All heavy atoms as a GROMACS GRO file, in nm:
protein
  622
    1MET      N    1  23.991  -0.476   8.912
    1MET     CA    2  24.096  -0.445   8.816
    1MET      C    3  24.050  -0.493   8.678
    1MET      O    4  24.002  -0.604   8.664
    1MET     CB    5  24.225  -0.516   8.857
    1MET     CG    6  24.335  -0.512   8.753
    1MET     SD    7  24.481  -0.611   8.792
    1MET     CE    8  24.551  -0.519   8.925
    2LYS      N    9  24.067  -0.408   8.581
    2LYS     CA   10  24.036  -0.444   8.443
    2LYS      C   11  24.157  -0.518   8.384
    2LYS      O   12  24.270  -0.504   8.432
    2LYS     CB   13  24.011  -0.319   8.360
    2LYS     CG   14  23.891  -0.239   8.404
    2LYS     CD   15  23.880  -0.114   8.321
    2LYS     CE   16  23.768  -0.027   8.373
    2LYS     NZ   17  23.759   0.098   8.299
    3GLU      N   18  24.131  -0.594   8.280
    3GLU     CA   19  24.240  -0.667   8.215
    3GLU      C   20  24.343  -0.569   8.158
    3GLU      O   21  24.464  -0.596   8.159
    3GLU     CB   22  24.186  -0.759   8.106
    3GLU     CG   23  24.291  -0.857   8.057
    3GLU     CD   24  24.237  -0.964   7.965
    3GLU    OE1   25  24.123  -1.010   7.984
    3GLU    OE2   26  24.312  -1.003   7.874
    4SER      N   27  24.298  -0.454   8.111
    4SER     CA   28  24.393  -0.354   8.058
    4SER      C   29  24.487  -0.306   8.168
    4SER      O   30  24.606  -0.281   8.143
    4SER     CB   31  24.318  -0.236   7.996
    4SER     OG   32  24.236  -0.172   8.092
    5GLU      N   33  24.437  -0.294   8.291
    5GLU     CA   34  24.523  -0.255   8.403
    5GLU      C   35  24.624  -0.366   8.434
    5GLU      O   36  24.740  -0.337   8.464
    5GLU     CB   37  24.440  -0.226   8.528
    5GLU     CG   38  24.354  -0.103   8.517
    5GLU     CD   39  24.260  -0.089   8.634
    5GLU    OE1   40  24.175  -0.178   8.655
    5GLU    OE2   41  24.274   0.012   8.706
    6PHE      N   42  24.578  -0.490   8.426
    6PHE     CA   43  24.669  -0.603   8.446
    6PHE      C   44  24.787  -0.592   8.350
    6PHE      O   45  24.902  -0.604   8.392
    6PHE     CB   46  24.594  -0.736   8.425
    6PHE     CG   47  24.686  -0.854   8.414
    6PHE    CD1   48  24.736  -0.916   8.527
    6PHE    CD2   49  24.723  -0.903   8.289
    6PHE    CE1   50  24.822  -1.025   8.517
    6PHE    CE2   51  24.808  -1.012   8.278
    6PHE     CZ   52  24.859  -1.073   8.392
    7TRP      N   53  24.758  -0.570   8.223
    7TRP     CA   54  24.866  -0.563   8.123
    7TRP      C   55  24.956  -0.441   8.145
    7TRP      O   56  25.076  -0.446   8.123
    7TRP     CB   57  24.810  -0.568   7.982
    7TRP     CG   58  24.762  -0.706   7.948
    7TRP    CD1   59  24.633  -0.746   7.929
    7TRP    CD2   60  24.843  -0.823   7.936
    7TRP    NE1   61  24.630  -0.881   7.905
    7TRP    CE2   62  24.757  -0.931   7.908
    7TRP    CE3   63  24.980  -0.849   7.945
    7TRP    CZ2   64  24.803  -1.061   7.889
    7TRP    CZ3   65  25.025  -0.979   7.927
    7TRP    CH2   66  24.938  -1.083   7.899
    8ARG      N   67  24.898  -0.330   8.191
    8ARG     CA   68  24.981  -0.213   8.222
    8ARG      C   69  25.076  -0.245   8.337
    8ARG      O   70  25.194  -0.213   8.333
    8ARG     CB   71  24.895  -0.091   8.256
    8ARG     CG   72  24.980   0.034   8.285
    8ARG     CD   73  24.898   0.159   8.304
    8ARG     NE   74  24.806   0.152   8.414
    8ARG     CZ   75  24.838   0.184   8.540
    8ARG    NH1   76  24.960   0.222   8.571
    8ARG    NH2   77  24.747   0.178   8.635
    9TYR      N   78  25.025  -0.309   8.441
    9TYR     CA   79  25.109  -0.348   8.554
    9TYR      C   80  25.218  -0.445   8.510
    9TYR      O   81  25.333  -0.433   8.552
    9TYR     CB   82  25.026  -0.412   8.665
    9TYR     CG   83  24.935  -0.320   8.742
    9TYR    CD1   84  24.850  -0.371   8.838
    9TYR    CD2   85  24.932  -0.183   8.720
    9TYR    CE1   86  24.765  -0.288   8.911
    9TYR    CE2   87  24.848  -0.100   8.791
    9TYR     CZ   88  24.765  -0.153   8.887
    9TYR     OH   89  24.683  -0.072   8.959
   10MET      N   90  25.181  -0.541   8.426
   10MET     CA   91  25.280  -0.638   8.378
   10MET      C   92  25.390  -0.566   8.301
   10MET      O   93  25.510  -0.592   8.323
   10MET     CB   94  25.213  -0.743   8.288
   10MET     CG   95  25.127  -0.843   8.360
   10MET     SD   96  25.222  -0.966   8.453
   10MET     CE   97  25.289  -1.067   8.322
   11THR      N   98  25.353  -0.476   8.212
   11THR     CA   99  25.450  -0.402   8.131
   11THR      C  100  25.536  -0.311   8.218
   11THR      O  101  25.658  -0.304   8.200
   11THR     CB  102  25.378  -0.320   8.022
   11THR    OG1  103  25.306  -0.411   7.938
   11THR    CG2  104  25.477  -0.241   7.938
   12ASP      N  105  25.474  -0.244   8.314
   12ASP     CA  106  25.549  -0.156   8.404
   12ASP      C  107  25.654  -0.235   8.482
   12ASP      O  108  25.766  -0.188   8.501
   12ASP     CB  109  25.457  -0.087   8.504
   12ASP     CG  110  25.375   0.025   8.444
   12ASP    OD1  111  25.397   0.061   8.327
   12ASP    OD2  112  25.286   0.076   8.516
   13GLU      N  113  25.618  -0.352   8.528
   13GLU     CA  114  25.707  -0.431   8.614
   13GLU      C  115  25.811  -0.509   8.536
   13GLU      O  116  25.927  -0.518   8.577
   13GLU     CB  117  25.625  -0.527   8.701
   13GLU     CG  118  25.707  -0.606   8.800
   13GLU     CD  119  25.781  -0.521   8.903
   13GLU    OE1  120  25.733  -0.412   8.940
   13GLU    OE2  121  25.889  -0.564   8.947
   14PHE      N  122  25.773  -0.567   8.422
   14PHE     CA  123  25.862  -0.661   8.354
   14PHE      C  124  25.907  -0.616   8.216
   14PHE      O  125  25.989  -0.684   8.153
   14PHE     CB  126  25.792  -0.798   8.340
   14PHE     CG  127  25.750  -0.855   8.472
   14PHE    CD1  128  25.616  -0.861   8.507
   14PHE    CD2  129  25.843  -0.901   8.564
   14PHE    CE1  130  25.575  -0.913   8.629
   14PHE    CE2  131  25.804  -0.952   8.686
   14PHE     CZ  132  25.669  -0.959   8.718
   15GLY      N  133  25.856  -0.506   8.166
   15GLY     CA  134  25.887  -0.463   8.030
   15GLY      C  135  25.791  -0.528   7.932
   15GLY      O  136  25.737  -0.636   7.959
   16GLU      N  137  25.769  -0.463   7.820
   16GLU     CA  138  25.667  -0.508   7.726
   16GLU      C  139  25.692  -0.650   7.674
   16GLU      O  140  25.600  -0.734   7.675
   16GLU     CB  141  25.659  -0.411   7.609
   16GLU     CG  142  25.541  -0.438   7.519
   16GLU     CD  143  25.520  -0.329   7.416
   16GLU    OE1  144  25.570  -0.217   7.435
   16GLU    OE2  145  25.452  -0.358   7.316
   17ASP      N  146  25.811  -0.679   7.630
   17ASP     CA  147  25.839  -0.810   7.571
   17ASP      C  148  25.836  -0.922   7.675
   17ASP      O  149  25.771  -1.025   7.655
   17ASP     CB  150  25.974  -0.810   7.499
   17ASP     CG  151  25.975  -0.720   7.378
   17ASP    OD1  152  25.867  -0.697   7.320
   17ASP    OD2  153  26.083  -0.671   7.342
   18TYR      N  154  25.905  -0.901   7.788
   18TYR     CA  155  25.911  -1.007   7.888
   18TYR      C  156  25.775  -1.030   7.953
   18TYR      O  157  25.741  -1.144   7.988
   18TYR     CB  158  26.018  -0.978   7.993
   18TYR     CG  159  26.036  -1.093   8.090
   18TYR    CD1  160  26.074  -1.219   8.044
   18TYR    CD2  161  26.013  -1.077   8.226
   18TYR    CE1  162  26.089  -1.326   8.131
   18TYR    CE2  163  26.028  -1.182   8.314
   18TYR     CZ  164  26.066  -1.306   8.266
   18TYR     OH  165  26.080  -1.411   8.353
   19ALA      N  166  25.694  -0.927   7.967
   19ALA     CA  167  25.560  -0.942   8.025
   19ALA      C  168  25.479  -1.043   7.946
   19ALA      O  169  25.412  -1.130   8.004
   19ALA     CB  170  25.488  -0.807   8.030
   20ARG      N  171  25.484  -1.035   7.814
   20ARG     CA  172  25.408  -1.128   7.728
   20ARG      C  173  25.464  -1.270   7.737
   20ARG      O  174  25.388  -1.366   7.745
   20ARG     CB  175  25.409  -1.079   7.583
   20ARG     CG  176  25.334  -0.951   7.562
   20ARG     CD  177  25.187  -0.969   7.582
   20ARG     NE  178  25.117  -0.841   7.574
   20ARG     CZ  179  24.988  -0.831   7.572
   20ARG    NH1  180  24.910  -0.937   7.576
   20ARG    NH2  181  24.931  -0.713   7.566
   21VAL      N  182  25.596  -1.281   7.738
   21VAL     CA  183  25.658  -1.413   7.751
   21VAL      C  184  25.621  -1.475   7.885
   21VAL      O  185  25.582  -1.592   7.893
   21VAL     CB  186  25.812  -1.404   7.736
   21VAL    CG1  187  25.880  -1.534   7.773
   21VAL    CG2  188  25.849  -1.362   7.594
   22LEU      N  189  25.633  -1.399   7.990
   22LEU     CA  190  25.601  -1.445   8.125
   22LEU      C  191  25.455  -1.490   8.133
   22LEU      O  192  25.424  -1.596   8.187
   22LEU     CB  193  25.628  -1.333   8.225
   22LEU     CG  194  25.595  -1.360   8.370
   22LEU    CD1  195  25.685  -1.469   8.426
   22LEU    CD2  196  25.613  -1.232   8.451
   23ALA      N  197  25.365  -1.410   8.078
   23ALA     CA  198  25.222  -1.439   8.086
   23ALA      C  199  25.184  -1.568   8.013
   23ALA      O  200  25.089  -1.635   8.052
   23ALA     CB  201  25.141  -1.323   8.031
   24ARG      N  202  25.258  -1.603   7.910
   24ARG     CA  203  25.221  -1.724   7.836
   24ARG      C  204  25.305  -1.846   7.870
   24ARG      O  205  25.271  -1.956   7.829
   24ARG     CB  206  25.220  -1.696   7.687
   24ARG     CG  207  25.349  -1.698   7.616
   24ARG     CD  208  25.332  -1.688   7.463
   24ARG     NE  209  25.454  -1.637   7.408
   24ARG     CZ  210  25.477  -1.511   7.377
   24ARG    NH1  211  25.382  -1.422   7.392
   24ARG    NH2  212  25.593  -1.474   7.331
   25SER      N  213  25.413  -1.828   7.949
   25SER     CA  214  25.501  -1.943   7.971
   25SER      C  215  25.513  -1.988   8.117
   25SER      O  216  25.539  -2.106   8.140
   25SER     CB  217  25.640  -1.912   7.916
   25SER     OG  218  25.701  -1.807   7.988
   26GLN      N  219  25.495  -1.899   8.212
   26GLN     CA  220  25.511  -1.937   8.352
   26GLN      C  221  25.381  -1.991   8.410
   26GLN      O  222  25.280  -1.922   8.409
   26GLN     CB  223  25.556  -1.816   8.436
   26GLN     CG  224  25.695  -1.769   8.408
   26GLN     CD  225  25.799  -1.867   8.457
   26GLN    OE1  226  25.793  -1.914   8.570
   26GLN    NE2  227  25.894  -1.898   8.372
   27THR      N  228  25.385  -2.115   8.457
   27THR     CA  229  25.267  -2.170   8.523
   27THR      C  230  25.265  -2.120   8.667
   27THR      O  231  25.369  -2.107   8.731
   27THR     CB  232  25.266  -2.323   8.518
   27THR    OG1  233  25.385  -2.374   8.579
   27THR    CG2  234  25.256  -2.373   8.375
   28LEU      N  235  25.147  -2.092   8.715
   28LEU     CA  236  25.129  -2.030   8.847
   28LEU      C  237  25.051  -2.125   8.938
   28LEU      O  238  24.932  -2.150   8.915
   28LEU     CB  239  25.058  -1.897   8.831
   28LEU     CG  240  25.128  -1.798   8.737
   28LEU    CD1  241  25.037  -1.682   8.701
   28LEU    CD2  242  25.257  -1.748   8.799
   29THR      N  243  25.117  -2.174   9.040
   29THR     CA  244  25.055  -2.268   9.133
   29THR      C  245  24.926  -2.214   9.194
   29THR      O  246  24.826  -2.286   9.200
   29THR     CB  247  25.155  -2.307   9.244
   29THR    OG1  248  25.270  -2.363   9.181
   29THR    CG2  249  25.096  -2.407   9.340
   30PRO      N  250  24.921  -2.086   9.237
   30PRO     CA  251  24.796  -2.035   9.295
   30PRO      C  252  24.678  -2.036   9.197
   30PRO      O  253  24.563  -2.023   9.237
   30PRO     CB  254  24.830  -1.892   9.336
   30PRO     CG  255  24.978  -1.887   9.348
   30PRO     CD  256  25.028  -1.987   9.246
   31LEU      N  257  24.709  -2.050   9.068
   31LEU     CA  258  24.603  -2.052   8.966
   31LEU      C  259  24.584  -2.194   8.910
   31LEU      O  260  24.539  -2.212   8.797
   31LEU     CB  261  24.638  -1.955   8.852
   31LEU     CG  262  24.654  -1.808   8.893
   31LEU    CD1  263  24.696  -1.724   8.774
   31LEU    CD2  264  24.526  -1.755   8.955
   32GLY      N  265  24.622  -2.292   8.990
   32GLY     CA  266  24.604  -2.431   8.949
   32GLY      C  267  24.697  -2.476   8.840
   32GLY      O  268  24.666  -2.569   8.765
   33GLY      N  269  24.810  -2.411   8.828
   33GLY     CA  270  24.908  -2.448   8.726
   33GLY      C  271  24.884  -2.384   8.591
   33GLY      O  272  24.954  -2.414   8.494
   34ALA      N  273  24.788  -2.293   8.582
   34ALA     CA  274  24.762  -2.221   8.457
   34ALA      C  275  24.862  -2.108   8.441
   34ALA      O  276  24.919  -2.059   8.538
   34ALA     CB  277  24.620  -2.164   8.458
   35THR      N  278  24.882  -2.066   8.319
   35THR     CA  279  24.960  -1.945   8.294
   35THR      C  280  24.867  -1.825   8.315
   35THR      O  281  24.745  -1.841   8.323
   35THR     CB  282  25.015  -1.940   8.151
   35THR    OG1  283  24.906  -1.930   8.060
   35THR    CG2  284  25.101  -2.062   8.119
   36ALA      N  285  24.924  -1.707   8.321
   36ALA     CA  286  24.842  -1.586   8.336
   36ALA      C  287  24.745  -1.573   8.219
   36ALA      O  288  24.627  -1.544   8.238
   36ALA     CB  289  24.930  -1.463   8.348
   37GLU      N  290  24.794  -1.598   8.097
   37GLU     CA  291  24.706  -1.589   7.980
   37GLU      C  292  24.592  -1.689   7.988
   37GLU      O  293  24.477  -1.656   7.961
   37GLU     CB  294  24.786  -1.611   7.851
   37GLU     CG  295  24.860  -1.490   7.803
   37GLU     CD  296  24.924  -1.510   7.667
   37GLU    OE1  297  24.923  -1.624   7.613
   37GLU    OE2  298  24.975  -1.411   7.613
   38GLN      N  299  24.623  -1.813   8.025
   38GLN     CA  300  24.520  -1.916   8.036
   38GLN      C  301  24.417  -1.878   8.142
   38GLN      O  302  24.296  -1.896   8.122
   38GLN     CB  303  24.582  -2.051   8.070
   38GLN     CG  304  24.664  -2.110   7.957
   38GLN     CD  305  24.747  -2.230   8.002
   38GLN    OE1  306  24.781  -2.244   8.120
   38GLN    NE2  307  24.781  -2.316   7.906
   39ALA      N  308  24.465  -1.828   8.254
   39ALA     CA  309  24.374  -1.790   8.363
   39ALA      C  310  24.282  -1.677   8.320
   39ALA      O  311  24.161  -1.681   8.347
   39ALA     CB  312  24.455  -1.751   8.486
   40LEU      N  313  24.336  -1.577   8.252
   40LEU     CA  314  24.252  -1.467   8.205
   40LEU      C  315  24.149  -1.517   8.105
   40LEU      O  316  24.031  -1.479   8.111
   40LEU     CB  317  24.338  -1.357   8.143
   40LEU     CG  318  24.425  -1.277   8.241
   40LEU    CD1  319  24.524  -1.190   8.164
   40LEU    CD2  320  24.340  -1.193   8.336
   41GLU      N  321  24.191  -1.602   8.012
   41GLU     CA  322  24.100  -1.656   7.912
   41GLU      C  323  23.990  -1.741   7.977
   41GLU      O  324  23.878  -1.746   7.926
   41GLU     CB  325  24.176  -1.741   7.810
   41GLU     CG  326  24.261  -1.657   7.716
   41GLU     CD  327  24.352  -1.741   7.627
   41GLU    OE1  328  24.344  -1.865   7.630
   41GLU    OE2  329  24.434  -1.679   7.557
   42ALA      N  330  24.021  -1.805   8.090
   42ALA     CA  331  23.924  -1.888   8.161
   42ALA      C  332  23.830  -1.805   8.249
   42ALA      O  333  23.739  -1.860   8.311
   42ALA     CB  334  23.996  -1.992   8.246
   43GLY      N  335  23.854  -1.674   8.256
   43GLY     CA  336  23.766  -1.588   8.333
   43GLY      C  337  23.811  -1.557   8.475
   43GLY      O  338  23.736  -1.498   8.552
   44THR      N  339  23.932  -1.596   8.510
   44THR     CA  340  23.984  -1.561   8.642
   44THR      C  341  23.998  -1.409   8.650
   44THR      O  342  24.047  -1.347   8.556
   44THR     CB  343  24.122  -1.627   8.665
   44THR    OG1  344  24.109  -1.768   8.647
   44THR    CG2  345  24.177  -1.597   8.804
   45PRO      N  346  23.953  -1.349   8.758
   45PRO     CA  347  23.964  -1.203   8.769
   45PRO      C  348  24.109  -1.156   8.752
   45PRO      O  349  24.202  -1.218   8.807
   45PRO     CB  350  23.912  -1.174   8.910
   45PRO     CG  351  23.823  -1.289   8.943
   45PRO     CD  352  23.885  -1.408   8.875
   46ALA      N  353  24.126  -1.048   8.678
   46ALA     CA  354  24.260  -0.995   8.650
   46ALA      C  355  24.337  -0.965   8.778
   46ALA      O  356  24.459  -0.987   8.784
   46ALA     CB  357  24.250  -0.871   8.562
   47LYS      N  358  24.269  -0.917   8.881
   47LYS     CA  359  24.336  -0.886   9.007
   47LYS      C  360  24.397  -1.012   9.067
   47LYS      O  361  24.509  -1.009   9.117
   47LYS     CB  362  24.239  -0.821   9.106
   47LYS     CG  363  24.306  -0.783   9.236
   47LYS     CD  364  24.210  -0.713   9.330
   47LYS     CE  365  24.283  -0.678   9.459
   47LYS     NZ  366  24.193  -0.613   9.553
   48ARG      N  367  24.325  -1.123   9.064
   48ARG     CA  368  24.376  -1.249   9.118
   48ARG      C  369  24.495  -1.298   9.038
   48ARG      O  370  24.592  -1.348   9.093
   48ARG     CB  371  24.264  -1.355   9.120
   48ARG     CG  372  24.309  -1.487   9.174
   48ARG     CD  373  24.347  -1.475   9.323
   48ARG     NE  374  24.421  -1.592   9.364
   48ARG     CZ  375  24.548  -1.592   9.404
   48ARG    NH1  376  24.616  -1.480   9.411
   48ARG    NH2  377  24.608  -1.703   9.438
   49VAL      N  378  24.490  -1.282   8.907
   49VAL     CA  379  24.602  -1.322   8.822
   49VAL      C  380  24.724  -1.237   8.854
   49VAL      O  381  24.835  -1.289   8.870
   49VAL     CB  382  24.565  -1.313   8.672
   49VAL    CG1  383  24.684  -1.349   8.585
   49VAL    CG2  384  24.446  -1.404   8.641
   50TRP      N  385  24.705  -1.107   8.867
   50TRP     CA  386  24.816  -1.017   8.900
   50TRP      C  387  24.877  -1.055   9.035
   50TRP      O  388  24.998  -1.060   9.051
   50TRP     CB  389  24.771  -0.872   8.899
   50TRP     CG  390  24.876  -0.775   8.945
   50TRP    CD1  391  24.869  -0.693   9.052
   50TRP    CD2  392  25.004  -0.752   8.886
   50TRP    NE1  393  24.985  -0.619   9.064
   50TRP    CE2  394  25.070  -0.654   8.964
   50TRP    CE3  395  25.071  -0.804   8.776
   50TRP    CZ2  396  25.199  -0.608   8.935
   50TRP    CZ3  397  25.199  -0.758   8.747
   50TRP    CH2  398  25.261  -0.662   8.825
   51GLU      N  399  24.792  -1.083   9.134
   51GLU     CA  400  24.843  -1.123   9.265
   51GLU      C  401  24.925  -1.251   9.256
   51GLU      O  402  25.029  -1.263   9.321
   51GLU     CB  403  24.726  -1.142   9.363
   51GLU     CG  404  24.660  -1.012   9.402
   51GLU     CD  405  24.528  -1.031   9.475
   51GLU    OE1  406  24.473  -1.145   9.477
   51GLU    OE2  407  24.478  -0.931   9.532
   52ALA      N  408  24.881  -1.345   9.174
   52ALA     CA  409  24.954  -1.471   9.157
   52ALA      C  410  25.089  -1.447   9.089
   52ALA      O  411  25.191  -1.506   9.128
   52ALA     CB  412  24.871  -1.570   9.077
   53VAL      N  413  25.092  -1.360   8.989
   53VAL     CA  414  25.218  -1.326   8.922
   53VAL      C  415  25.312  -1.261   9.022
   53VAL      O  416  25.431  -1.297   9.029
   53VAL     CB  417  25.194  -1.234   8.800
   53VAL    CG1  418  25.326  -1.178   8.747
   53VAL    CG2  419  25.119  -1.306   8.690
   54CYS      N  420  25.263  -1.166   9.099
   54CYS     CA  421  25.346  -1.098   9.198
   54CYS      C  422  25.404  -1.195   9.299
   54CYS      O  423  25.522  -1.188   9.333
   54CYS     CB  424  25.265  -0.990   9.271
   54CYS     SG  425  25.224  -0.848   9.168
   55GLU      N  426  25.321  -1.286   9.345
   55GLU     CA  427  25.366  -1.386   9.441
   55GLU      C  428  25.475  -1.474   9.379
   55GLU      O  429  25.580  -1.497   9.438
   55GLU     CB  430  25.244  -1.470   9.481
   55GLU     CG  431  25.269  -1.568   9.593
   55GLU     CD  432  25.140  -1.640   9.629
   55GLU    OE1  433  25.036  -1.574   9.647
   55GLU    OE2  434  25.145  -1.764   9.637
   56HIS      N  435  25.449  -1.523   9.259
   56HIS     CA  436  25.542  -1.613   9.190
   56HIS      C  437  25.675  -1.545   9.159
   56HIS      O  438  25.781  -1.606   9.170
   56HIS     CB  439  25.477  -1.663   9.060
   56HIS     CG  440  25.561  -1.757   8.982
   56HIS    ND1  441  25.582  -1.887   9.020
   56HIS    CD2  442  25.631  -1.739   8.868
   56HIS    CE1  443  25.661  -1.946   8.931
   56HIS    NE2  444  25.693  -1.857   8.838
   57MET      N  445  25.670  -1.418   9.121
   57MET     CA  446  25.789  -1.346   9.078
   57MET      C  447  25.850  -1.261   9.189
   57MET      O  448  25.943  -1.185   9.166
   57MET     CB  449  25.756  -1.257   8.957
   57MET     CG  450  25.709  -1.335   8.835
   57MET     SD  451  25.832  -1.453   8.773
   57MET     CE  452  25.956  -1.340   8.711
   58SER      N  453  25.798  -1.272   9.310
   58SER     CA  454  25.848  -1.197   9.426
   58SER      C  455  25.853  -1.046   9.403
   58SER      O  456  25.950  -0.978   9.436
   58SER     CB  457  25.987  -1.248   9.467
   58SER     OG  458  25.982  -1.385   9.500
   59VAL      N  459  25.745  -0.995   9.346
   59VAL     CA  460  25.734  -0.850   9.326
   59VAL      C  461  25.709  -0.787   9.463
   59VAL      O  462  25.617  -0.827   9.534
   59VAL     CB  463  25.618  -0.815   9.229
   59VAL    CG1  464  25.599  -0.665   9.219
   59VAL    CG2  465  25.643  -0.877   9.092
   60PRO      N  466  25.791  -0.691   9.502
   60PRO     CA  467  25.773  -0.628   9.634
   60PRO      C  468  25.636  -0.560   9.645
   60PRO      O  469  25.582  -0.509   9.547
   60PRO     CB  470  25.884  -0.523   9.640
   60PRO     CG  471  25.979  -0.558   9.532
   60PRO     CD  472  25.904  -0.635   9.430
   61GLU      N  473  25.583  -0.557   9.766
   61GLU     CA  474  25.454  -0.494   9.792
   61GLU      C  475  25.449  -0.351   9.738
   61GLU      O  476  25.347  -0.307   9.686
   61GLU     CB  477  25.425  -0.491   9.943
   61GLU     CG  478  25.397  -0.625  10.003
   61GLU     CD  479  25.257  -0.676   9.975
   61GLU    OE1  480  25.166  -0.594   9.951
   61GLU    OE2  481  25.241  -0.798   9.974
   62SER      N  482  25.560  -0.280   9.748
   62SER     CA  483  25.565  -0.140   9.708
   62SER      C  484  25.543  -0.120   9.558
   62SER      O  485  25.515  -0.010   9.514
   62SER     CB  486  25.697  -0.077   9.749
   62SER     OG  487  25.805  -0.141   9.683
   63ARG      N  488  25.557  -0.227   9.479
   63ARG     CA  489  25.541  -0.215   9.333
   63ARG      C  490  25.421  -0.292   9.281
   63ARG      O  491  25.403  -0.303   9.159
   63ARG     CB  492  25.668  -0.263   9.263
   63ARG     CG  493  25.787  -0.176   9.291
   63ARG     CD  494  25.899  -0.192   9.191
   63ARG     NE  495  25.930  -0.328   9.153
   63ARG     CZ  496  26.040  -0.395   9.188
   63ARG    NH1  497  26.131  -0.337   9.264
   63ARG    NH2  498  26.061  -0.517   9.147
   64ARG      N  499  25.336  -0.340   9.367
   64ARG     CA  500  25.226  -0.424   9.321
   64ARG      C  501  25.108  -0.347   9.263
   64ARG      O  502  25.016  -0.406   9.211
   64ARG     CB  503  25.178  -0.515   9.434
   64ARG     CG  504  25.285  -0.618   9.464
   64ARG     CD  505  25.237  -0.725   9.554
   64ARG     NE  506  25.346  -0.821   9.575
   64ARG     CZ  507  25.330  -0.939   9.628
   64ARG    NH1  508  25.210  -0.977   9.667
   64ARG    NH2  509  25.432  -1.019   9.644
   65PHE      N  510  25.112  -0.216   9.269
   65PHE     CA  511  25.006  -0.136   9.210
   65PHE      C  512  25.057  -0.056   9.092
   65PHE      O  513  24.998   0.044   9.054
   65PHE     CB  514  24.941  -0.045   9.314
   65PHE     CG  515  24.868  -0.122   9.420
   65PHE    CD1  516  24.922  -0.136   9.546
   65PHE    CD2  517  24.748  -0.183   9.392
   65PHE    CE1  518  24.857  -0.208   9.643
   65PHE    CE2  519  24.682  -0.256   9.489
   65PHE     CZ  520  24.737  -0.269   9.615
   66GLY      N  521  25.166  -0.100   9.033
   66GLY     CA  522  25.222  -0.033   8.917
   66GLY      C  523  25.294   0.094   8.955
   66GLY      O  524  25.293   0.136   9.070
   67ARG      N  525  25.356   0.154   8.858
   67ARG     CA  526  25.428   0.278   8.885
   67ARG      C  527  25.330   0.394   8.888
   67ARG      O  528  25.223   0.389   8.829
   67ARG     CB  529  25.538   0.302   8.782
   67ARG     CG  530  25.490   0.320   8.642
   67ARG     CD  531  25.607   0.336   8.545
   67ARG     NE  532  25.563   0.324   8.408
   67ARG     CZ  533  25.513   0.423   8.337
   67ARG    NH1  534  25.504   0.542   8.389
   67ARG    NH2  535  25.474   0.404   8.213
   68ASP      N  536  25.368   0.497   8.960
   68ASP     CA  537  25.283   0.616   8.967
   68ASP      C  538  25.283   0.687   8.832
   68ASP      O  539  25.388   0.705   8.770
   68ASP     CB  540  25.333   0.713   9.074
   68ASP     CG  541  25.312   0.660   9.214
   68ASP    OD1  542  25.220   0.578   9.232
   68ASP    OD2  543  25.386   0.700   9.304
   69LEU      N  544  25.166   0.725   8.789
   69LEU     CA  545  25.153   0.801   8.666
   69LEU      C  546  25.138   0.948   8.700
   69LEU      O  547  25.072   0.983   8.799
   69LEU     CB  548  25.031   0.753   8.585
   69LEU     CG  549  25.037   0.608   8.539
   69LEU    CD1  550  24.905   0.570   8.470
   69LEU    CD2  551  25.153   0.585   8.445
   70PRO      N  552  25.197   1.036   8.619
   70PRO     CA  553  25.184   1.179   8.650
   70PRO      C  554  25.039   1.224   8.636
   70PRO      O  555  24.964   1.172   8.554
   70PRO     CB  556  25.272   1.246   8.545
   70PRO     CG  557  25.290   1.146   8.437
   70PRO     CD  558  25.272   1.010   8.500
   71LEU      N  559  25.001   1.318   8.720
   71LEU     CA  560  24.866   1.374   8.712
   71LEU      C  561  24.856   1.461   8.588
   71LEU      O  562  24.952   1.526   8.547
   71LEU     CB  563  24.838   1.459   8.836
   71LEU     CG  564  24.834   1.384   8.968
   71LEU    CD1  565  24.818   1.483   9.083
   71LEU    CD2  566  24.720   1.284   8.969
   72LYS      N  567  24.737   1.463   8.530
   72LYS     CA  568  24.714   1.549   8.414
   72LYS      C  569  24.706   1.693   8.463
   72LYS      O  570  24.656   1.722   8.572
   72LYS     CB  571  24.584   1.511   8.345
   72LYS     CG  572  24.590   1.378   8.277
   72LYS     CD  573  24.461   1.348   8.207
   72LYS     CE  574  24.468   1.213   8.139
   72LYS     NZ  575  24.343   1.180   8.071
   73ASN      N  576  24.756   1.783   8.384
   73ASN     CA  577  24.753   1.925   8.418
   73ASN      C  578  24.621   1.982   8.371
   73ASN      O  579  24.599   2.003   8.252
   73ASN     CB  580  24.871   1.996   8.353
   73ASN     CG  581  24.882   2.140   8.399
   73ASN    OD1  582  24.801   2.186   8.478
   73ASN    ND2  583  24.982   2.209   8.350
   74ASN      N  584  24.532   2.010   8.463
   74ASN     CA  585  24.400   2.065   8.431
   74ASN      C  586  24.394   2.212   8.472
   74ASN      O  587  24.322   2.249   8.562
   74ASN     CB  588  24.289   1.986   8.500
   74ASN     CG  589  24.275   1.847   8.443
   74ASN    OD1  590  24.290   1.829   8.323
   74ASN    ND2  591  24.248   1.751   8.528
   75LEU      N  592  24.466   2.296   8.403
   75LEU     CA  593  24.469   2.438   8.437
   75LEU      C  594  24.339   2.508   8.405
   75LEU      O  595  24.308   2.613   8.461
   75LEU     CB  596  24.583   2.508   8.364
   75LEU     CG  597  24.723   2.461   8.402
   75LEU    CD1  598  24.828   2.534   8.319
   75LEU    CD2  599  24.750   2.485   8.551
   76ASP      N  600  24.257   2.448   8.317
   76ASP     CA  601  24.131   2.510   8.279
   76ASP      C  602  24.024   2.492   8.385
   76ASP      O  603  23.924   2.561   8.385
   76ASP     CB  604  24.079   2.453   8.147
   76ASP     CG  605  24.173   2.486   8.032
   76ASP    OD1  606  24.243   2.589   8.040
   76ASP    OD2  607  24.173   2.411   7.934
   77VAL      N  608  24.045   2.400   8.477
   77VAL     CA  609  23.945   2.372   8.580
   77VAL      C  610  23.979   2.452   8.704
   77VAL      O  611  24.085   2.436   8.764
   77VAL     CB  612  23.940   2.221   8.614
   77VAL    CG1  613  23.839   2.195   8.723
   77VAL    CG2  614  23.911   2.141   8.490
   78ILE      N  615  23.892   2.543   8.743
   78ILE     CA  616  23.916   2.625   8.863
   78ILE      C  617  23.792   2.622   8.947
   78ILE      O  618  23.684   2.622   8.909
   78ILE     CB  619  23.952   2.771   8.826
   78ILE    CG1  620  24.082   2.769   8.747
   78ILE    CG2  621  23.960   2.856   8.948
   78ILE    CD1  622  24.128   2.904   8.701
   0.00000   0.00000   0.00000
């Protein structure tokens, strides 16, 4: 997972404003008490940080991969 995907998942799940607040203020036990921002800055893989946020915030399994995005319409490709 890229860090950009992490932020998309955070925004999809928590909204743009709350995602940023959550990432900088909630300490996450699975990450040694670091916040999501601190963990990312320290080089923790984005996927591990996302999993820790999901665990901490009780995000259901069904929403842990973000919302489905519509497919692009490629009518020119046949």
